[in-house]
MMTF fields as JSON, N, C-alpha, C and O atoms, coordinates in Angstrom:
{
  "mmtfVersion": "1.0.0",
  "mmtfProducer": "UNKNOWN",
  "numBonds": 323,
  "numAtoms": 324,
  "numGroups": 81,
  "numChains": 1,
  "numModels": 1,
  "chainsPerModel": [1],
  "groupsPerChain": [81],
  "chainIdList": ["A"],
  "bondAtomList": [4, 2, 8, 6, 12, 10, 16, 14, 20, 18, 24, 22, 28, 26, 32, 30, 36, 34, 40, 38, 44, 42, 48, 46, 52, 50, 56, 54, 60, 58, 64, 62, 68, 66, 72, 70, 76, 74, 80, 78, 84, 82, 88, 86, 92, 90, 96, 94, 100, 98, 104, 102, 108, 106, 112, 110, 116, 114, 120, 118, 124, 122, 128, 126, 132, 130, 136, 134, 140, 138, 144, 142, 148, 146, 152, 150, 156, 154, 160, 158, 164, 162, 168, 166, 172, 170, 176, 174, 180, 178, 184, 182, 188, 186, 192, 190, 196, 194, 200, 198, 204, 202, 208, 206, 212, 210, 216, 214, 220, 218, 224, 222, 228, 226, 232, 230, 236, 234, 240, 238, 244, 242, 248, 246, 252, 250, 256, 254, 260, 258, 264, 262, 268, 266, 272, 270, 276, 274, 280, 278, 284, 282, 288, 286, 292, 290, 296, 294, 300, 298, 304, 302, 308, 306, 312, 310, 316, 314, 320, 318],
  "bondOrderList": [1, 1, 1, 1, 1, 1, 1, 1, 1, 1, 1, 1, 1, 1, 1, 1, 1, 1, 1, 1, 1, 1, 1, 1, 1, 1, 1, 1, 1, 1, 1, 1, 1, 1, 1, 1, 1, 1, 1, 1, 1, 1, 1, 1, 1, 1, 1, 1, 1, 1, 1, 1, 1, 1, 1, 1, 1, 1, 1, 1, 1, 1, 1, 1, 1, 1, 1, 1, 1, 1, 1, 1, 1, 1, 1, 1, 1, 1, 1, 1],
  "groupList": [{"groupName": "MET", "atomNameList": ["N", "CA", "C", "O"], "elementList": ["N", "C", "C", "O"], "formalChargeList": [0, 0, 0, 0], "bondAtomList": [1, 0, 2, 1, 3, 2], "bondOrderList": [1, 1, 2], "singleLetterCode": "M", "chemCompType": "L-PEPTIDE LINKING"}, {"groupName": "ALA", "atomNameList": ["N", "CA", "C", "O"], "elementList": ["N", "C", "C", "O"], "formalChargeList": [0, 0, 0, 0], "bondAtomList": [1, 0, 2, 1, 3, 2], "bondOrderList": [1, 1, 2], "singleLetterCode": "A", "chemCompType": "L-PEPTIDE LINKING"}, {"groupName": "ARG", "atomNameList": ["N", "CA", "C", "O"], "elementList": ["N", "C", "C", "O"], "formalChargeList": [0, 0, 0, 0], "bondAtomList": [1, 0, 2, 1, 3, 2], "bondOrderList": [1, 1, 2], "singleLetterCode": "R", "chemCompType": "L-PEPTIDE LINKING"}, {"groupName": "PRO", "atomNameList": ["N", "CA", "C", "O"], "elementList": ["N", "C", "C", "O"], "formalChargeList": [0, 0, 0, 0], "bondAtomList": [1, 0, 2, 1, 3, 2], "bondOrderList": [1, 1, 2], "singleLetterCode": "P", "chemCompType": "L-PEPTIDE LINKING"}, {"groupName": "GLY", "atomNameList": ["N", "CA", "C", "O"], "elementList": ["N", "C", "C", "O"], "formalChargeList": [0, 0, 0, 0], "bondAtomList": [1, 0, 2, 1, 3, 2], "bondOrderList": [1, 1, 2], "singleLetterCode": "G", "chemCompType": "PEPTIDE LINKING"}, {"groupName": "GLN", "atomNameList": ["N", "CA", "C", "O"], "elementList": ["N", "C", "C", "O"], "formalChargeList": [0, 0, 0, 0], "bondAtomList": [1, 0, 2, 1, 3, 2], "bondOrderList": [1, 1, 2], "singleLetterCode": "Q", "chemCompType": "L-PEPTIDE LINKING"}, {"groupName": "CYS", "atomNameList": ["N", "CA", "C", "O"], "elementList": ["N", "C", "C", "O"], "formalChargeList": [0, 0, 0, 0], "bondAtomList": [1, 0, 2, 1, 3, 2], "bondOrderList": [1, 1, 2], "singleLetterCode": "C", "chemCompType": "L-PEPTIDE LINKING"}, {"groupName": "GLU", "atomNameList": ["N", "CA", "C", "O"], "elementList": ["N", "C", "C", "O"], "formalChargeList": [0, 0, 0, 0], "bondAtomList": [1, 0, 2, 1, 3, 2], "bondOrderList": [1, 1, 2], "singleLetterCode": "E", "chemCompType": "L-PEPTIDE LINKING"}, {"groupName": "ASN", "atomNameList": ["N", "CA", "C", "O"], "elementList": ["N", "C", "C", "O"], "formalChargeList": [0, 0, 0, 0], "bondAtomList": [1, 0, 2, 1, 3, 2], "bondOrderList": [1, 1, 2], "singleLetterCode": "N", "chemCompType": "L-PEPTIDE LINKING"}, {"groupName": "VAL", "atomNameList": ["N", "CA", "C", "O"], "elementList": ["N", "C", "C", "O"], "formalChargeList": [0, 0, 0, 0], "bondAtomList": [1, 0, 2, 1, 3, 2], "bondOrderList": [1, 1, 2], "singleLetterCode": "V", "chemCompType": "L-PEPTIDE LINKING"}, {"groupName": "SER", "atomNameList": ["N", "CA", "C", "O"], "elementList": ["N", "C", "C", "O"], "formalChargeList": [0, 0, 0, 0], "bondAtomList": [1, 0, 2, 1, 3, 2], "bondOrderList": [1, 1, 2], "singleLetterCode": "S", "chemCompType": "L-PEPTIDE LINKING"}, {"groupName": "LEU", "atomNameList": ["N", "CA", "C", "O"], "elementList": ["N", "C", "C", "O"], "formalChargeList": [0, 0, 0, 0], "bondAtomList": [1, 0, 2, 1, 3, 2], "bondOrderList": [1, 1, 2], "singleLetterCode": "L", "chemCompType": "L-PEPTIDE LINKING"}, {"groupName": "TYR", "atomNameList": ["N", "CA", "C", "O"], "elementList": ["N", "C", "C", "O"], "formalChargeList": [0, 0, 0, 0], "bondAtomList": [1, 0, 2, 1, 3, 2], "bondOrderList": [1, 1, 2], "singleLetterCode": "Y", "chemCompType": "L-PEPTIDE LINKING"}, {"groupName": "ASP", "atomNameList": ["N", "CA", "C", "O"], "elementList": ["N", "C", "C", "O"], "formalChargeList": [0, 0, 0, 0], "bondAtomList": [1, 0, 2, 1, 3, 2], "bondOrderList": [1, 1, 2], "singleLetterCode": "D", "chemCompType": "L-PEPTIDE LINKING"}, {"groupName": "ILE", "atomNameList": ["N", "CA", "C", "O"], "elementList": ["N", "C", "C", "O"], "formalChargeList": [0, 0, 0, 0], "bondAtomList": [1, 0, 2, 1, 3, 2], "bondOrderList": [1, 1, 2], "singleLetterCode": "I", "chemCompType": "L-PEPTIDE LINKING"}, {"groupName": "LYS", "atomNameList": ["N", "CA", "C", "O"], "elementList": ["N", "C", "C", "O"], "formalChargeList": [0, 0, 0, 0], "bondAtomList": [1, 0, 2, 1, 3, 2], "bondOrderList": [1, 1, 2], "singleLetterCode": "K", "chemCompType": "L-PEPTIDE LINKING"}, {"groupName": "THR", "atomNameList": ["N", "CA", "C", "O"], "elementList": ["N", "C", "C", "O"], "formalChargeList": [0, 0, 0, 0], "bondAtomList": [1, 0, 2, 1, 3, 2], "bondOrderList": [1, 1, 2], "singleLetterCode": "T", "chemCompType": "L-PEPTIDE LINKING"}],
  "groupTypeList": [0, 1, 2, 3, 4, 2, 5, 6, 6, 5, 7, 4, 8, 6, 9, 9, 10, 5, 11, 12, 13, 11, 2, 11, 2, 14, 7, 7, 15, 14, 15, 10, 1, 4, 11, 13, 3, 0, 7, 0, 15, 4, 15, 14, 4, 11, 2, 10, 4, 15, 14, 11, 1, 11, 14, 10, 3, 1, 16, 3, 13, 13, 3, 5, 1, 14, 1, 15, 11, 15, 11, 1, 1, 2, 7, 9, 11, 8, 11, 8, 11],
  "groupIdList": [1, 2, 3, 4, 5, 6, 7, 8, 9, 10, 11, 12, 13, 14, 15, 16, 17, 18, 19, 20, 21, 22, 23, 24, 25, 26, 27, 28, 29, 30, 31, 32, 33, 34, 35, 36, 37, 38, 39, 40, 41, 42, 43, 44, 45, 46, 47, 48, 49, 50, 51, 52, 53, 54, 55, 56, 57, 58, 59, 60, 61, 62, 63, 64, 65, 66, 67, 68, 69, 70, 71, 72, 73, 74, 75, 76, 77, 78, 79, 80, 81],
  "secStructList": [7, 7, 7, 6, 6, 4, 4, 4, 7, 1, 6, 6, 7, 7, 7, 7, 7, 1, 2, 2, 2, 2, 2, 2, 2, 2, 2, 2, 2, 2, 2, 2, 6, 6, 7, 7, 1, 2, 2, 2, 2, 2, 2, 2, 2, 2, 2, 2, 6, 7, 7, 4, 4, 4, 7, 7, 6, 6, 7, 7, 7, 7, 1, 2, 2, 2, 2, 2, 2, 2, 2, 2, 2, 2, 2, 2, 6, 7, 7, 7, 7],
  "xCoordList": [105.448, 105.678, 106.006, 107.021, 105.04, 104.357, 105.442, 106.154, 105.39, 106.74, 106.479, 105.358, 108.015, 107.583, 107.293, 107.75, 105.966, 105.119, 104.368, 103.388, 104.355, 102.154, 101.162, 99.976, 101.908, 101.337, 100.789, 99.912, 100.969, 100.725, 99.368, 99.054, 98.222, 97.05, 96.266, 96.68, 95.034, 94.299, 93.322, 93.086, 91.985, 91.105, 91.272, 90.31, 92.385, 92.635, 91.991, 91.085, 92.459, 91.946, 93.302, 93.212, 94.499, 95.801, 96.115, 95.927, 96.522, 97.12, 98.457, 98.73, 99.642, 100.814, 101.297, 100.659, 101.946, 102.481, 102.802, 102.57, 103.132, 103.869, 105.486, 106.242, 105.827, 107.028, 107.775, 108.839, 106.865, 107.417, 107.412, 108.397, 106.278, 106.523, 107.962, 108.574, 108.059, 109.681, 110.448, 111.055, 110.772, 111.439, 112.047, 113.126, 110.889, 110.685, 111.493, 112.601, 110.993, 111.525, 113.096, 113.844, 113.791, 114.465, 115.577, 116.694, 114.981, 115.68, 115.743, 116.933, 115.073, 114.754, 116.109, 117.026, 116.087, 117.138, 118.44, 119.307, 118.542, 120.09, 120.181, 121.329, 119.188, 119.635, 119.551, 120.601, 118.925, 119.088, 120.289, 120.709, 121.343, 122.664, 123.579, 124.766, 123.241, 124.55, 125.194, 126.349, 124.764, 125.27, 125.199, 124.243, 126.483, 125.986, 124.966, 124.478, 124.985, 123.135, 123.078, 122.298, 124.015, 124.802, 125.013, 124.056, 125.901, 126.68, 125.957, 126.561, 125.111, 123.908, 123.213, 123.233, 121.976, 120.814, 121.571, 121.18, 122.811, 123.7, 123.528, 123.103, 124.157, 124.365, 122.422, 122.142, 121.721, 120.525, 120.2, 120.353, 119.567, 119.831, 119.769, 118.909, 121.706, 121.725, 121.803, 121.973, 121.584, 120.942, 119.371, 119.172, 118.512, 117.016, 116.77, 115.767, 117.684, 117.259, 116.022, 115.269, 116.299, 115.278, 115.782, 115.68, 116.251, 117.03, 115.553, 114.534, 116.487, 114.942, 114.456, 113.297, 115.09, 114.878, 113.765, 113.178, 113.733, 112.72, 111.169, 110.044, 111.387, 110.123, 109.521, 109.692, 108.662, 107.139, 106.017, 105.93, 105.066, 104.23, 102.906, 102.159, 103.238, 101.934, 103.195, 102.952, 104.4, 104.469, 103.996, 103.815, 103.641, 102.399, 103.257, 104.385, 102.756, 103.321, 103.558, 102.701, 104.74, 104.855, 105.211, 105.89, 104.694, 105.526, 107.027, 107.937, 107.044, 108.361, 109.499, 110.663, 109.319, 110.003, 109.534, 109.23, 109.268, 109.04, 109.873, 110.691, 109.765, 110.406, 111.658, 112.247, 112.534, 113.666, 114.506, 115.661, 113.29, 113.953, 113.71, 114.271, 113.364, 113.355, 113.938, 114.363, 114.699, 115.376, 117.079, 117.978, 117.554, 118.472, 118.74, 119.832, 117.307, 117.566, 118.068, 119.081, 117.35, 118.083, 119.639, 120.149, 120.103, 121.392, 122.247, 122.999, 121.823, 122.483, 122.62, 123.387, 122.087, 121.115, 120.507, 119.859, 120.982, 120.074, 118.913, 118.963, 118.141, 116.673, 115.76, 115.9, 114.897, 113.619, 112.882, 113.131, 112.151, 110.408, 109.608, 108.418],
  "yCoordList": [100.157, 99.136, 97.974, 97.71, 96.909, 95.982, 94.846, 94.585, 94.252, 92.927, 91.767, 91.426, 91.024, 90.497, 89.391, 89.295, 88.066, 87.126, 87.425, 86.693, 88.691, 89.432, 88.954, 88.63, 89.045, 88.709, 87.734, 87.569, 86.6, 85.207, 84.766, 83.583, 86.17, 86.724, 86.095, 86.399, 85.136, 85.385, 85.618, 85.224, 86.434, 87.312, 87.92, 87.744, 88.71, 89.154, 87.821, 87.933, 86.621, 85.942, 84.801, 83.634, 85.915, 84.889, 85.413, 86.58, 84.551, 84.404, 83.982, 82.932, 85.149, 85.038, 84.441, 84.79, 83.938, 83.442, 84.508, 85.69, 84.268, 85.298, 85.257, 86.184, 83.965, 83.578, 84.267, 84.743, 84.019, 84.248, 86.08, 86.81, 86.378, 87.795, 88.669, 89.662, 87.943, 87.882, 88.154, 89.225, 86.432, 86.509, 87.361, 87.442, 87.912, 88.78, 90.204, 90.598, 90.705, 92.005, 91.778, 92.67, 90.277, 89.94, 90.41, 90.918, 90.116, 89.74, 91.225, 91.446, 92.45, 93.803, 94.062, 94.297, 93.954, 94.552, 94.439, 95.312, 92.967, 92.667, 93.353, 93.513, 93.68, 93.844, 95.933, 96.41, 96.62, 97.828, 98.248, 99.297, 97.08, 97.293, 96.865, 97.114, 96.225, 95.892, 95.2, 95.585, 93.755, 92.805, 91.521, 91.121, 91.141, 89.569, 88.733, 88.644, 88.194, 87.53, 86.842, 86.494, 85.916, 83.94, 84.362, 84.05, 84.892, 85.489, 85.994, 86.518, 86.035, 87.178, 86.422, 86.156, 85.654, 84.387, 83.541, 83.586, 82.819, 81.705, 81.641, 80.689, 83.362, 83.017, 83.178, 82.379, 83.918, 83.645, 82.578, 82.023, 81.769, 80.278, 79.524, 78.937, 79.795, 78.989, 79.347, 78.607, 80.949, 81.2, 80.756, 80.895, 80.389, 80.096, 79.003, 78.515, 78.278, 77.118, 76.858, 75.93, 78.031, 78.022, 78.268, 79.493, 77.866, 78.014, 79.17, 79.19, 79.678, 80.965, 80.409, 79.999, 80.288, 80.119, 78.809, 78.534, 78.209, 77.204, 77.938, 77.631, 78.476, 78.956, 80.332, 81.55, 79.21, 79.89, 80.479, 80.299, 81.309, 81.807, 80.547, 80.767, 79.649, 78.575, 77.512, 76.464, 78.401, 77.762, 78.237, 79.451, 77.273, 77.1, 77.941, 77.544, 79.227, 80.043, 78.704, 77.851, 78.819, 78.135, 79.606, 80.495, 79.676, 80.439, 80.42, 81.214, 79.727, 79.002, 79.386, 79.438, 79.596, 80.075, 80.954, 80.96, 81.774, 83.007, 83.617, 84.501, 83.363, 83.911, 83.772, 84.84, 82.715, 82.428, 83.235, 83.502, 83.367, 84.276, 85.522, 86.234, 85.897, 87.696, 87.884, 89.024, 86.956, 87.264, 86.546, 87.14, 86.019, 85.934, 86.907, 87.456, 87.508, 88.957, 89.6, 90.236, 89.694, 91.251, 90.955, 91.775, 89.876, 89.578, 90.113, 91.085, 89.059, 89.23, 90.543, 90.481, 91.635, 92.488, 93.941, 94.888, 93.636, 94.749, 94.925, 95.946, 94.359, 94.346, 94.195, 93.093, 94.833, 94.936, 94.135, 94.305, 93.462, 92.711, 92.995, 92.715],
  "zCoordList": [103.076, 102.094, 102.34, 102.984, 101.775, 101.781, 101.663, 100.693, 102.864, 102.813, 101.825, 101.449, 101.331, 100.323, 101.295, 102.433, 100.318, 101.192, 101.426, 101.564, 101.62, 101.975, 100.172, 100.107, 99.256, 98.288, 98.398, 97.549, 99.431, 99.126, 99.345, 99.479, 99.392, 99.412, 98.325, 97.206, 98.356, 97.64, 97.931, 99.073, 97.142, 97.717, 98.985, 99.732, 99.538, 101.403, 102.056, 102.883, 101.681, 102.171, 103.276, 103.655, 103.478, 103.41, 105.073, 105.414, 105.836, 107.496, 107.234, 106.65, 107.85, 107.536, 109.162, 110.156, 109.211, 110.556, 111.559, 111.303, 112.265, 113.433, 113.397, 113.687, 112.971, 113.076, 111.054, 110.658, 110.608, 109.153, 109.368, 109.477, 109.374, 110.125, 110.634, 110.239, 111.439, 111.833, 111.382, 111.409, 110.371, 109.304, 108.114, 107.528, 108.063, 106.787, 107.876, 107.51, 108.851, 109.498, 109.664, 109.262, 110.41, 110.768, 109.14, 109.231, 108.005, 106.442, 106.515, 106.737, 106.445, 106.366, 106.62, 105.833, 108.257, 108.496, 108.191, 108.213, 107.819, 107.909, 106.163, 105.748, 105.336, 104.448, 104.615, 104.184, 104.932, 105.768, 105.982, 105.493, 107.13, 107.412, 106.43, 106.641, 105.324, 104.895, 105.455, 105.638, 106.046, 107.133, 105.894, 105.23, 105.916, 105.01, 105.909, 107.035, 104.657, 105.307, 105.532, 106.418, 104.792, 105.18, 106.779, 107.488, 107.32, 108.291, 109.116, 110.053, 109.134, 110.023, 110.577, 111.778, 109.116, 108.706, 110.395, 111.562, 109.704, 109.986, 111.94, 112.596, 112.602, 113.567, 114.487, 115.381, 114.189, 114.726, 114.799, 115.887, 113.59, 113.457, 114.503, 115.161, 114.498, 115.67, 117.298, 118.266, 117.187, 118.541, 118.912, 120.119, 118.373, 118.057, 117.955, 118.477, 117.202, 116.695, 115.174, 114.879, 114.6, 113.799, 112.364, 112.295, 111.207, 110.431, 108.965, 108.275, 109.381, 109.043, 107.644, 107.7, 106.33, 105.45, 105.14, 104.094, 106.328, 106.425, 106.839, 106.446, 107.31, 107.498, 106.658, 106.609, 106.012, 105.036, 105.96, 107.175, 105.066, 105.068, 106.406, 107.36, 105.811, 106.437, 107.897, 108.494, 107.957, 109.379, 110.325, 110.413, 111.391, 112.708, 113.537, 113.832, 113.994, 115.046, 116.522, 116.754, 117.241, 118.438, 119.262, 118.747, 120.466, 120.996, 121.708, 121.469, 122.292, 122.5, 121.277, 121.674, 120.161, 118.535, 118.314, 117.121, 118.78, 118.576, 119.724, 119.472, 120.426, 122.087, 121.694, 121.855, 121.127, 120.776, 119.255, 118.923, 118.742, 117.605, 117.899, 117.066, 118.38, 119.19, 119.593, 119.403, 120.686, 121.682, 120.468, 121.063, 119.716, 118.491, 118.218, 118.357, 117.552, 116.494, 117.374, 117.08, 119.285, 119.581, 120.437, 121.199, 120.172, 121.005, 119.448, 119.364, 118.197, 116.961, 116.21, 115.249, 116.419, 115.586, 116.235, 115.787, 117.302, 118.624, 117.726, 117.039, 117.612, 117.059, 118.056, 118.588, 118.523, 119.711, 118.215, 117.022, 118.737, 117.832, 118.694, 118.549]
}
């Protein structure tokens, strides 16, 4: 199943940042687990230093931010990305 945001492509020339892809995967996990999205996103944001809602398809990838977001997802959701 295609993730939301992947439709941003026009003529197949879309590049989605890794950070945005992580955001979508985290949001999918929260939804599928039936967890409170505000609480979970808040916890992840506090641990990673990134507000998930502000990560867009055009957000530049930053290796440190990616590592912090993955760690926060693992700690809060037990999700290995």
